[in-house]
Residue, then its C-alpha position, 0 to 999 in steps of 0.5 A: m624920151f625919159d632918162f632912165d639911167v641918170q636919176p636926180s640925186k635924191s632918187r640916187i640916194v633912195s636907190e642905194y638905200f633900197c639896194g637889195v631890199e624888195m619893193k612891193i607895188v600894189t594896183w587896186n581899183i578902189n571903186g570910190v576913194k572916199a566911199r572906201r576910205p576906212y577900208l583903204e586905211l586898214f589895207l595900208d596899215s596891214h600891208q604897208p605897200d611901198v607903192l600903191c596905184i589906185q584907179e577909179l577914185k571918183s573924186m576931183t583931184d583937190k577932193v581926194p583925201t590925200e592925208i590917208f597917204t601922206d600921214r603914212g609917209y607917202e608922196v602922192a600924185v593925183f589925176g582926179q575927175k568928178s564922179w567918174n574915173g580918176v587915178m593916182i600913185a602913192s609912193k614911199i619912195p620919191m617920184t619924178d617926171v610925173v605925167m597925167g593923161l595920155p597925149d593927144n586926148g583931144h575932146e575925149d580927155q578923161s582921168r585915166a592915166i598917170a605915170a611917174t619914175i620911182d627908183g629908176i622905174r617908169l611906172i604907168n598906172l591905167y584905168c582903161p575904158q570898159g567898152q560896154s557893148a561891141e556896137s557902142e561908141a564906148f567900145q570905139f573909145k576903148k580901142r582909141f585909148y589903147d591905140r594912143l597908149q601904144s603910140w605913147i609907149e612906143g614914142t617915149h620909151e624903149s624896150h630895154h627900159s625899166l618900165i611897168v604898166t599896171g592898173d585896171f585894163n578891163i581886158a581878160p587876156h585868156a579864156i581861163d581869165l573869165y569864169d565862163v568864156s561862153k558869156f564873152e564871145n565878141v563882148p568887151t573884156y574878151h573881144p578879138e579887137e581889144l585882145s589884138r591890142w593887148k598882144k601888140l603891147l606885149d609884142w612891143g617888148m613886155s610880158d605879163l609879170s604874173e606868169g609863173f607866179m599866179t595860178p591860172g584861173t585866178y581872178t581880180f574882179w568879182d561883180y557885186r551882183r548874183g553872189a559873184f564873189p562867194r561863187n567865184m564868178g570873176m575875171r582877171i582884168d587887173h594886171f602888171i606888164g613890164t619889160s624884160v628888165m622888170r621880168e627878171r626883177t619880179k619875185n612874186v605877183q599875187v591877188i590879195r583876195d582877203f581884201r575883196k571881202k567885207k570887213g565888219e561894216l566896211k564894204a570892199s571894192d569889187h576888185a581885189p588889190v594885186e601885189l607885185t614884189i620886185d627886187 
């Protein structure tokens, strides 16, 4: 069990320094950290998040250009994978208790989860499987991934802890989170078997931190094809969920939609950054 009450002296000093100061945490599926490097640097310089959770690095751990972050004063924790997946956390606040991967992955080990404690908050960053079709082995893997995630959270955390789970969940929890729900009947992203797993996470003691802050029908992902972004054919699949402690500290959640747009010659990811502000 992680100790959320007694922090190392360095973290305690940081906590005192940040007392009364808002913290901005951003989650972003970058769709290739090397391909998106100049775009990412532009975002860091213009928005300057305190913590950035990135998914879909598409790069081995030792090949991730961490100087993008360290040159700007971030600590980094990276769990990469060649060509696919990959997650990382970059933080201007010291990190402790870094854990990479879900336990009991067996032969299915993939770089899809990373966790760290930051200023007393346990932060889990996920790149959950997409699932392809309901009949595919990929969808069975997705369900196993969520079941292992649930077991891990239940076994190592308590609902009174300061816990945030974020990332690309590849689940749209509500019909309004899809541009056309009729296209997703019994399809991964809005399949009953994964929606039940989303509900189980919340029933354990978490809530969707965007509720009350984000206008229903706001999306976080738009496919590159068919002009989906200008036509607003999107989905809300990138989330922040957290315990009641974090719900009370939440001041805002917003999609930074402008960073789904092309910037000159710089091509955006197909996901927009999502920003959580806490006190």
